[in-house]
N, CA, C and O atoms as a GROMACS GRO file, in nm:
protein
  292
    1MET      N    1   7.625   3.200  -0.144
    1MET     CA    2   7.667   3.212   0.005
    1MET      C    3   7.592   3.122   0.108
    1MET      O    4   7.473   3.141   0.131
    2LYS      N    5   7.655   3.037   0.160
    2LYS     CA    6   7.603   2.951   0.272
    2LYS      C    7   7.514   3.025   0.374
    2LYS      O    8   7.545   3.130   0.429
    3THR      N    9   7.407   2.961   0.390
    3THR     CA   10   7.306   3.011   0.501
    3THR      C   11   7.349   2.958   0.629
    3THR      O   12   7.380   2.840   0.635
    4ILE      N   13   7.355   3.040   0.746
    4ILE     CA   14   7.410   2.975   0.868
    4ILE      C   15   7.299   3.028   0.973
    4ILE      O   16   7.280   3.148   0.994
    5ASN      N   17   7.232   2.930   1.032
    5ASN     CA   18   7.118   2.968   1.118
    5ASN      C   19   7.158   2.991   1.277
    5ASN      O   20   7.246   2.924   1.332
    6VAL      N   21   7.094   3.080   1.334
    6VAL     CA   22   7.137   3.104   1.460
    6VAL      C   23   7.144   2.985   1.555
    6VAL      O   24   7.211   2.993   1.659
    7SER      N   25   7.089   2.894   1.528
    7SER     CA   26   7.102   2.785   1.641
    7SER      C   27   7.229   2.720   1.623
    7SER      O   28   7.291   2.664   1.714
    8ASP      N   29   7.270   2.729   1.491
    8ASP     CA   30   7.396   2.674   1.455
    8ASP      C   31   7.510   2.732   1.518
    8ASP      O   32   7.606   2.668   1.560
    9VAL      N   33   7.495   2.873   1.526
    9VAL     CA   34   7.591   2.946   1.599
    9VAL      C   35   7.586   2.924   1.741
    9VAL      O   36   7.693   2.915   1.801
   10LEU      N   37   7.478   2.914   1.804
   10LEU     CA   38   7.463   2.876   1.942
   10LEU      C   39   7.487   2.752   2.003
   10LEU      O   40   7.479   2.727   2.123
   11ASP      N   41   7.525   2.654   1.888
   11ASP     CA   42   7.579   2.508   1.934
   11ASP      C   43   7.714   2.516   1.936
   11ASP      O   44   7.770   2.413   1.974
   12LEU      N   45   7.796   2.628   1.901
   12LEU     CA   46   7.922   2.628   1.908
   12LEU      C   47   7.980   2.657   2.056
   12LEU      O   48   7.911   2.722   2.134
   13THR      N   49   8.094   2.614   2.088
   13THR     CA   50   8.136   2.675   2.236
   13THR      C   51   8.161   2.802   2.239
   13THR      O   52   8.171   2.859   2.131
   14PRO      N   53   8.175   2.868   2.349
   14PRO     CA   54   8.198   3.008   2.373
   14PRO      C   55   8.296   3.057   2.307
   14PRO      O   56   8.284   3.160   2.242
   15VAL      N   57   8.427   2.975   2.315
   15VAL     CA   58   8.543   3.011   2.258
   15VAL      C   59   8.528   3.018   2.104
   15VAL      O   60   8.594   3.100   2.041
   16GLU      N   61   8.447   2.939   2.045
   16GLU     CA   62   8.416   2.894   1.890
   16GLU      C   63   8.344   3.056   1.850
   16GLU      O   64   8.383   3.128   1.758
   17ARG      N   65   8.244   3.084   1.935
   17ARG     CA   66   8.180   3.181   1.916
   17ARG      C   67   8.235   3.333   1.911
   17ARG      O   68   8.206   3.423   1.832
   18ILE      N   69   8.312   3.333   2.006
   18ILE     CA   70   8.406   3.456   2.021
   18ILE      C   71   8.512   3.457   1.910
   18ILE      O   72   8.566   3.562   1.876
   19GLN      N   73   8.541   3.340   1.854
   19GLN     CA   74   8.642   3.358   1.731
   19GLN      C   75   8.564   3.372   1.627
   19GLN      O   76   8.623   3.442   1.544
   20LEU      N   77   8.439   3.335   1.583
   20LEU     CA   78   8.359   3.378   1.495
   20LEU      C   79   8.318   3.500   1.479
   20LEU      O   80   8.299   3.547   1.367
   21ALA      N   81   8.297   3.576   1.604
   21ALA     CA   82   8.282   3.720   1.617
   21ALA      C   83   8.397   3.798   1.559
   21ALA      O   84   8.392   3.888   1.474
   22GLU      N   85   8.499   3.750   1.617
   22GLU     CA   86   8.619   3.808   1.579
   22GLU      C   87   8.651   3.818   1.414
   22GLU      O   88   8.685   3.920   1.354
   23ASP      N   89   8.633   3.692   1.362
   23ASP     CA   90   8.637   3.672   1.221
   23ASP      C   91   8.557   3.743   1.134
   23ASP      O   92   8.588   3.771   1.018
   24ILE      N   93   8.442   3.775   1.196
   24ILE     CA   94   8.343   3.846   1.122
   24ILE      C   95   8.375   3.990   1.134
   24ILE      O   96   8.356   4.062   1.036
   25TRP      N   97   8.418   4.034   1.232
   25TRP     CA   98   8.459   4.179   1.260
   25TRP      C   99   8.574   4.221   1.187
   25TRP      O  100   8.587   4.334   1.140
   26ASP      N  101   8.673   4.110   1.174
   26ASP     CA  102   8.803   4.133   1.090
   26ASP      C  103   8.757   4.149   0.933
   26ASP      O  104   8.822   4.221   0.857
   27SER      N  105   8.640   4.077   0.889
   27SER     CA  106   8.631   4.087   0.746
   27SER      C  107   8.559   4.218   0.726
   27SER      O  108   8.573   4.276   0.618
   28VAL      N  109   8.478   4.275   0.829
   28VAL     CA  110   8.404   4.405   0.820
   28VAL      C  111   8.498   4.523   0.809
   28VAL      O  112   8.471   4.621   0.739
   29ALA      N  113   8.621   4.509   0.887
   29ALA     CA  114   8.729   4.605   0.912
   29ALA      C  115   8.795   4.603   0.802
   29ALA      O  116   8.839   4.708   0.756
   30ALA      N  117   8.812   4.490   0.742
   30ALA     CA  118   8.898   4.489   0.594
   30ALA      C  119   8.848   4.560   0.498
   30ALA      O  120   8.928   4.605   0.415
   31ALA      N  121   8.719   4.586   0.484
   31ALA     CA  122   8.667   4.674   0.379
   31ALA      C  123   8.570   4.805   0.439
   31ALA      O  124   8.449   4.814   0.425
   32PRO      N  125   8.655   4.895   0.504
   32PRO     CA  126   8.593   5.004   0.569
   32PRO      C  127   8.495   5.082   0.489
   32PRO      O  128   8.386   5.120   0.532
   33ASP      N  129   8.548   5.107   0.354
   33ASP     CA  130   8.469   5.166   0.256
   33ASP      C  131   8.311   5.125   0.219
   33ASP      O  132   8.222   5.198   0.174
   34ALA      N  133   8.308   4.981   0.253
   34ALA     CA  134   8.173   4.930   0.248
   34ALA      C  135   8.079   4.950   0.335
   34ALA      O  136   7.965   4.909   0.312
   35VAL      N  137   8.117   5.032   0.476
   35VAL     CA  138   8.036   5.047   0.548
   35VAL      C  139   7.990   5.202   0.536
   35VAL      O  140   8.074   5.292   0.546
   36LEU      N  141   7.876   5.224   0.517
   36LEU     CA  142   7.839   5.352   0.483
   36LEU      C  143   7.780   5.432   0.606
   36LEU      O  144   7.693   5.382   0.677
   37LEU      N  145   7.836   5.571   0.631
   37LEU     CA  146   7.799   5.635   0.735
   37LEU      C  147   7.683   5.724   0.714
   37LEU      O  148   7.673   5.770   0.600
   38THR      N  149   7.587   5.761   0.808
   38THR     CA  150   7.501   5.868   0.773
   38THR      C  151   7.586   5.983   0.801
   38THR      O  152   7.700   5.981   0.849
   39ALA      N  153   7.497   6.109   0.755
   39ALA     CA  154   7.555   6.242   0.756
   39ALA      C  155   7.592   6.270   0.914
   39ALA      O  156   7.697   6.323   0.950
   40ALA      N  157   7.509   6.233   0.984
   40ALA     CA  158   7.498   6.250   1.160
   40ALA      C  159   7.616   6.195   1.211
   40ALA      O  160   7.679   6.245   1.304
   41GLN      N  161   7.657   6.069   1.137
   41GLN     CA  162   7.762   5.979   1.214
   41GLN      C  163   7.909   6.053   1.166
   41GLN      O  164   8.007   6.055   1.240
   42LYS      N  165   7.906   6.105   1.047
   42LYS     CA  166   8.014   6.171   0.981
   42LYS      C  167   8.051   6.294   1.065
   42LYS      O  168   8.167   6.321   1.096
   43LYS      N  169   7.942   6.366   1.100
   43LYS     CA  170   7.939   6.494   1.168
   43LYS      C  171   8.004   6.487   1.323
   43LYS      O  172   8.083   6.563   1.379
   44GLU      N  173   7.928   6.348   1.377
   44GLU     CA  174   7.992   6.317   1.519
   44GLU      C  175   8.156   6.274   1.497
   44GLU      O  176   8.237   6.330   1.570
   45LEU      N  177   8.198   6.187   1.407
   45LEU     CA  178   8.314   6.156   1.413
   45LEU      C  179   8.392   6.270   1.382
   45LEU      O  180   8.492   6.286   1.452
   46ASP      N  181   8.372   6.340   1.306
   46ASP     CA  182   8.447   6.517   1.273
   46ASP      C  183   8.472   6.571   1.410
   46ASP      O  184   8.585   6.595   1.453
   47ARG      N  185   8.337   6.594   1.491
   47ARG     CA  186   8.344   6.650   1.601
   47ARG      C  187   8.448   6.595   1.716
   47ARG      O  188   8.521   6.668   1.784
   48ARG      N  189   8.441   6.461   1.725
   48ARG     CA  190   8.529   6.409   1.828
   48ARG      C  191   8.664   6.407   1.773
   48ARG      O  192   8.756   6.398   1.854
   49LEU      N  193   8.695   6.414   1.631
   49LEU     CA  194   8.832   6.434   1.618
   49LEU      C  195   8.905   6.564   1.628
   49LEU      O  196   9.022   6.583   1.661
   50THR      N  197   8.799   6.661   1.590
   50THR     CA  198   8.851   6.791   1.636
   50THR      C  199   8.876   6.816   1.780
   50THR      O  200   8.965   6.894   1.816
   51ALA      N  201   8.786   6.741   1.877
   51ALA     CA  202   8.802   6.749   2.025
   51ALA      C  203   8.941   6.685   2.048
   51ALA      O  204   9.023   6.745   2.117
   52TYR      N  205   8.969   6.567   1.993
   52TYR     CA  206   9.091   6.514   2.034
   52TYR      C  207   9.221   6.580   1.999
   52TYR      O  208   9.322   6.578   2.070
   53ARG      N  209   9.207   6.647   1.867
   53ARG     CA  210   9.327   6.740   1.820
   53ARG      C  211   9.342   6.846   1.916
   53ARG      O  212   9.454   6.876   1.957
   54GLN      N  213   9.233   6.906   1.957
   54GLN     CA  214   9.237   7.028   2.029
   54GLN      C  215   9.294   6.995   2.169
   54GLN      O  216   9.367   7.081   2.218
   55ASN      N  217   9.270   6.875   2.244
   55ASN     CA  218   9.308   6.841   2.362
   55ASN      C  219   9.342   6.670   2.364
   55ASN      O  220   9.263   6.596   2.422
   56PRO      N  221   9.451   6.621   2.302
   56PRO     CA  222   9.484   6.499   2.291
   56PRO      C  223   9.514   6.408   2.449
   56PRO      O  224   9.537   6.287   2.458
   57ASP      N  225   9.506   6.498   2.553
   57ASP     CA  226   9.538   6.423   2.677
   57ASP      C  227   9.398   6.417   2.754
   57ASP      O  228   9.381   6.364   2.864
   58ALA      N  229   9.314   6.474   2.687
   58ALA     CA  230   9.187   6.482   2.780
   58ALA      C  231   9.115   6.338   2.822
   58ALA      O  232   9.038   6.329   2.918
   59GLY      N  233   9.147   6.239   2.746
   59GLY     CA  234   9.078   6.118   2.774
   59GLY      C  235   9.153   6.024   2.887
   59GLY      O  236   9.248   6.065   2.954
   60SER      N  237   9.108   5.916   2.896
   60SER     CA  238   9.197   5.822   2.963
   60SER      C  239   9.235   5.701   2.890
   60SER      O  240   9.156   5.655   2.807
   61PRO      N  241   9.364   5.639   2.915
   61PRO     CA  242   9.399   5.522   2.847
   61PRO      C  243   9.304   5.397   2.860
   61PRO      O  244   9.235   5.380   2.960
   62TRP      N  245   9.306   5.309   2.751
   62TRP     CA  246   9.210   5.204   2.752
   62TRP      C  247   9.229   5.110   2.896
   62TRP      O  248   9.137   5.063   2.964
   63ALA      N  249   9.358   5.098   2.918
   63ALA     CA  250   9.388   4.993   3.035
   63ALA      C  251   9.316   5.066   3.159
   63ALA      O  252   9.248   4.995   3.234
   64GLU      N  253   9.327   5.202   3.184
   64GLU     CA  254   9.260   5.240   3.301
   64GLU      C  255   9.101   5.258   3.295
   64GLU      O  256   9.026   5.245   3.392
   65VAL      N  257   9.064   5.290   3.170
   65VAL     CA  258   8.898   5.261   3.166
   65VAL      C  259   8.860   5.132   3.210
   65VAL      O  260   8.768   5.114   3.290
   66LYS      N  261   8.932   5.035   3.157
   66LYS     CA  262   8.910   4.905   3.157
   66LYS      C  263   8.896   4.860   3.306
   66LYS      O  264   8.803   4.799   3.358
   67GLN      N  265   9.012   4.906   3.359
   67GLN     CA  266   9.029   4.880   3.524
   67GLN      C  267   8.890   4.939   3.595
   67GLN      O  268   8.818   4.872   3.668
   68ARG      N  269   8.875   5.036   3.570
   68ARG     CA  270   8.752   5.099   3.633
   68ARG      C  271   8.628   5.023   3.611
   68ARG      O  272   8.556   4.986   3.704
   69ILE      N  273   8.606   5.002   3.500
   69ILE     CA  274   8.486   4.913   3.458
   69ILE      C  275   8.487   4.786   3.531
   69ILE      O  276   8.388   4.760   3.600
   70LEU      N  277   8.597   4.694   3.525
   70LEU     CA  278   8.604   4.583   3.611
   70LEU      C  279   8.607   4.603   3.770
   70LEU      O  280   8.567   4.518   3.849
   71ALA      N  281   8.661   4.729   3.806
   71ALA     CA  282   8.643   4.720   3.961
   71ALA      C  283   8.499   4.754   3.994
   71ALA      O  284   8.476   4.757   4.115
   72ARG      N  285   8.395   4.779   3.914
   72ARG     CA  286   8.267   4.780   3.950
   72ARG      C  287   8.184   4.672   3.972
   72ARG      O  288   8.067   4.681   4.010
   73ARG      N  289   8.248   4.561   3.948
   73ARG     CA  290   8.176   4.411   3.948
   73ARG      C  291   8.146   4.396   4.085
   73ARG      O  292   8.091   4.294   4.125
   0.00000   0.00000   0.00000
């Protein structure tokens, strides 16, 4: 494996750094079983899934949440 220094990453343009972050995330998402969860994390995910199944309309769509966040600026 090639070693990459933080300074090498910081020398990239912002667009290149975003693309690198996306590529890294995609590589992690491609192997979800490689990411181990703690018992507490699994319990929390189960709790949230149960809450969602009991009331799937309780939350807000991402577009609305994003709009509220951006309106705070």
